[in-house]
C-alpha positions in Angstrom: 126.5 124.7 121.2 124.1 124.8 123.7 120.5 124.1 123.1 118.9 127.2 124.1 121.8 129.0 122.5 120.5 127.1 119.5 116.9 127.8 119.9 118.1 131.7 120.6 120.3 131.8 117.3 117.1 130.5 115.2 114.9 133.5 116.9 117.6 135.6 115.5 117.2 134.7 111.9 113.7 136.4 111.8 115.2 139.5 112.3 117.7 139.7 109.4 117.8 140.9 105.7 119.8 139.1 103.2 120.8 141.0 100.2 121.2 138.3 97.2 123.1 139.2 94.0 123.6 136.3 91.6 121.7 134.8 88.5 118.4 133.6 89.1 116.9 130.4 86.7 113.8 128.5 86.8 114.3 125.0 87.7 111.4 122.8 85.8 110.4 119.8 86.5 108.6 117.5 83.6 107.6 114.6 85.9 106.3 110.9 84.5 106.5 107.5 83.5 108.7 106.0 81.3 107.0 102.7 80.5 108.5 101.8 77.0 111.3 102.8 74.4 110.9 104.7 71.4 110.9 103.0 67.9 112.1 105.9 66.1 115.9 105.5 67.9 117.0 103.7 71.2 115.3 106.2 74.0 112.7 106.3 76.6 109.2 107.7 76.0 107.6 109.6 79.1 104.2 109.8 79.4 104.1 113.6 81.6 102.5 113.3 84.3 103.1 116.9 85.9 104.9 119.9 85.4 106.1 121.9 87.8 108.3 125.9 88.1 110.7 125.9 91.0 112.9 129.2 92.0 116.4 128.0 91.0 120.2 129.4 91.4 119.9 132.9 93.5 116.1 132.6 93.9 116.9 129.4 95.3 118.9 131.0 98.1 116.0 133.2 98.9 113.7 130.5 98.9 116.7 128.9 101.7 116.9 132.2 103.7 112.5 132.9 103.8 112.4 129.0 104.8 115.3 130.0 107.8 112.6 133.1 109.1 115.0 135.7 107.6 114.0 138.3 104.7 115.6 138.2 101.5 116.3 140.6 98.9 117.1 139.1 95.6 119.1 141.2 93.0 119.4 140.1 89.4 119.5 140.7 85.5 117.0 138.1 83.8 115.0 139.0 81.0 112.3 140.8 79.2 110.1 137.3 78.8 107.7 135.2 79.2 109.7 133.3 81.3 110.3 136.4 83.4 106.4 136.6 83.6 106.6 133.1 85.4 109.7 133.9 87.3 107.9 137.2 89.1 104.2 134.7 89.0 106.3 132.4 91.2 108.4 135.1 92.9 104.8 136.9 94.3 103.1 133.8 95.5 105.9 133.6 97.1 106.0 136.8 99.0 109.3 137.2 98.0 110.9 140.7 97.0 111.3 141.5 93.3 112.2 145.5 93.5 115.7 144.5 92.6 115.3 142.4 89.6 116.5 144.4 86.4 114.5 142.9 83.3 116.6 143.6 79.7 115.7 142.9 76.4 119.4 141.5 75.8 119.2 139.1 78.5 117.5 135.5 78.4 115.7 134.3 81.4 118.0 130.9 82.5 115.3 127.7 82.6 116.4 124.4 83.5 114.3 121.6 82.6 114.5 118.3 84.4 113.0 115.4 83.3 112.3 112.9 86.2 110.4 109.7 86.3 110.0 107.2 89.1 112.7 109.5 91.4 114.9 108.7 88.5 116.4 112.2 86.9 116.6 111.2 83.1 117.5 114.5 81.2 117.8 118.0 81.7 117.4 120.7 79.0 119.0 124.1 79.5 118.1 128.0 78.3 120.4 130.5 79.1 122.7 133.2 78.1 126.0 133.2 79.7 128.0 136.0 78.4 128.7 139.1 81.1 126.1 141.8 81.1 127.0 145.1 79.5 128.6 147.9 80.9 125.3 149.7 80.6 123.5 147.3 82.5 126.0 146.6 85.1 125.5 150.4 86.5 122.4 150.2 86.3 121.8 147.2 88.2 124.8 148.5 90.9 122.6 151.7 91.5 119.6 149.3 91.9 121.8 147.2 95.2 123.0 150.6 96.2 119.5 151.9 96.7 118.5 149.0 98.4 121.1 148.9 100.8 120.8 152.7 101.5 116.8 151.8 102.2 116.8 149.1 104.0 119.3 147.6 106.9 121.2 144.5 105.5 122.7 142.1 107.3 125.1 140.2 104.8 125.6 140.1 101.4 125.3 136.5 99.3 127.1 136.8 95.8 125.4 133.9 94.3 127.6 133.2 90.9 126.4 130.5 88.4 128.4 132.0 85.6 125.8 133.2 83.6 126.9 136.5 83.2 125.3 138.3 85.8 128.4 138.8 88.3 131.1 140.9 86.9 134.9 142.0 88.2 133.5 145.7 88.5 129.9 144.6 89.7 132.1 142.6 92.7 134.6 145.6 93.7 131.3 148.2 93.8 129.4 145.8 96.1 132.5 144.5 98.2 133.6 148.7 98.3 129.7 149.6 99.5 129.7 146.3 102.0 132.3 147.8 104.0 131.8 151.4 104.6 128.2 149.9 105.6 129.8 147.0 107.9 127.8 144.4 106.3 129.5 141.1 106.1 130.1 139.2 102.8 129.8 135.6 101.4 130.2 134.0 97.9 129.3 130.8 96.2 131.7 130.6 93.4 131.8 129.2 90.5 134.9 129.5 87.5 135.1 132.2 85.6 134.8 135.1 88.7 136.4 132.7 90.9 140.4 135.0 92.0 138.1 138.0 91.8 136.6 137.7 95.0 139.1 140.3 96.6 138.2 141.3 100.5 134.8 139.4 100.9 134.4 138.1 104.5 133.8 134.2 103.5 134.3 132.0 100.3 132.2 128.9 100.0 133.4 126.8 97.3 132.9 122.9 96.9 136.5 121.0 96.4 136.3 120.6 92.8 135.7 124.2 93.0 138.4 124.8 95.3 140.9 122.9 93.0 139.9 124.2 89.7 139.8 127.7 90.7 143.7 127.3 91.8 144.5 124.7 89.6 145.6 121.9 92.0 146.0 118.6 92.2 145.0 117.6 95.4 142.8 114.5 97.3 139.8 115.3 99.0 141.3 113.4 101.7 143.9 115.8 101.9 142.7 118.2 104.7 146.3 119.5 105.1 146.5 120.6 101.5 143.1 121.3 101.3 144.5 124.2 104.4 147.4 125.4 102.7 145.1 126.1 99.3 143.1 128.3 101.2 146.2 129.8 103.1 146.7 130.6 99.9 143.6 132.2 98.5 142.7 133.9 101.9 146.5 135.9 101.5 145.6 136.1 97.7 142.5 137.8 97.6 142.4 139.1 101.5 139.6 137.3 102.5 138.6 136.4 105.8 137.5 132.7 106.4 137.3 129.8 103.2 134.3 127.5 103.8 135.1 124.7 101.3 132.3 121.7 101.2 133.9 118.3 100.8 130.5 115.7 100.2 130.7 112.8 102.1 133.8 114.0 103.8 131.8 116.8 105.5 133.2 120.2 105.4 136.2 122.4 105.7 136.4 125.8 107.6 139.5 128.0 108.3 139.7 129.9 111.2 142.4 132.3 112.3 145.3 130.8 110.8 144.1 127.2 111.3 140.9 124.8 110.6 138.5 122.5 111.3 136.6 119.6 109.5 133.3 119.1 110.4 132.4 115.2 109.5 129.1 114.8 107.5 126.1 113.0 108.8 125.1 109.9 107.6 121.5 110.0 105.7 120.0 108.4 102.9 120.9 110.7 99.9 118.4 111.2 97.3 119.5 114.4 95.3 122.3 116.6 96.1 120.7 119.5 93.8 120.9 122.6 95.2 122.4 121.4 98.7 124.8 124.2 98.1 122.1 127.1 98.1 121.3 125.5 101.0 124.9 125.5 102.8 125.4 129.3 101.5 121.7 130.6 103.0 122.7 128.7 106.2 126.2 130.5 106.4 125.0 133.9 105.7 122.5 133.8 108.9 124.7 132.3 111.1 127.6 135.1 110.1 125.2 137.3 110.6 124.8 136.4 114.3 128.2 136.4 114.9 128.7 132.8 115.2 132.5 131.3 115.4 133.4 129.3 112.2 133.4 126.3 113.4 129.9 126.8 114.3 128.9 127.7 111.1 130.3 124.9 109.3 128.8 122.9 111.5 124.8 123.8 111.3 125.7 125.1 107.5 126.7 121.0 107.2 123.8 119.7 108.9 121.4 121.9 106.6 123.2 120.6 103.3 122.5 116.8 104.4 119.0 117.5 105.1 118.2 118.8 101.7 119.7 116.3 100.0 117.2 113.8 101.6 114.5 115.2 99.1 114.0 114.8 95.5 114.8 118.2 93.5 116.2 121.6 94.3 114.0 122.5 98.0 114.6 125.1 100.5 115.4 123.9 104.3 112.7 123.5 106.8 113.7 125.5 109.6 112.0 123.8 112.3 113.4 120.4 110.9 117.1 122.2 111.1 116.3 123.5 114.8 115.2 120.0 115.7 118.0 118.3 114.0 120.8 120.6 115.2 119.2 120.1 119.1 119.4 116.6 118.8 123.4 116.8 117.3 124.2 119.1 119.8 125.6 116.5 122.3 127.7 115.0 119.2 128.9 118.3 118.3 129.8 119.0 122.0 132.2 116.1 122.0 133.8 116.5 118.9 137.0 116.8 118.7 137.4 120.4 117.0 140.1 121.8 118.4 142.0 123.9 116.4 144.4 122.5 114.1 147.5 125.1 112.8 
């Protein structure tokens, strides 16, 4: 891409409204130091120095969308509990829209607590409900989403699924139909439960593990042709336009009109891969809304995912950092042999 086109693209991000539907959670961090082993059991004792609450799951996608300059509209079902109050407080302080969050007594606000010492992740504790929302909640929730689409100009819709029960097959069908009526592109970051329920979406973004498990395949991550054949099957079966699969150290695969591109990964000092998928789908949504072709969507998204892996914990991408990195690598991208492989 030309440098002036990249600058123009990042400016366009500021004018997009992205609706995110999925499982929100709080990422809680217990920071501290381990200096001795417990006399009660062979486990480390951590002296806690700090506690931090961050937005996680679909809420982390909202953080990434906002960090990239666009306006995120987060839609989810949460518990009517004290953890929901913490979530809403963080969102309000982050200037994120909360009108499309539905509280319900039958649900629990998901919390993932990570215990970290000297940048080493020691333990994670999950508090969650994984059962699907009821039909009654589903109807109320879709009504909220439908109103939001009616009241706002939505440029893309992201399904951010963590298998916590907010996204259901009926809800997917209703939202995809609504999106098509309003000519809104849809993107999916899937998990196992609903993997084959996203019929008719624009862009489907599994990681390699999710792809092979979702399609029950036994192929190597290095078998790009095998990944392509699997993606073609998925596209035909589910009427999906674009499949983009993240391959960690091997970069990104993306389908393109019957063929595909493989974007290699940049060499980086990886500190933590947590939240990288959230950053990739966020960046891809804005690139798709801007009308970029698949290989450019994959290239920019791949860079964004790599950059956040250099940070400890779940953190959003920094817009200027991403733009600077894209500008620095634009010459390399233009020289890449990314011709369509059929």
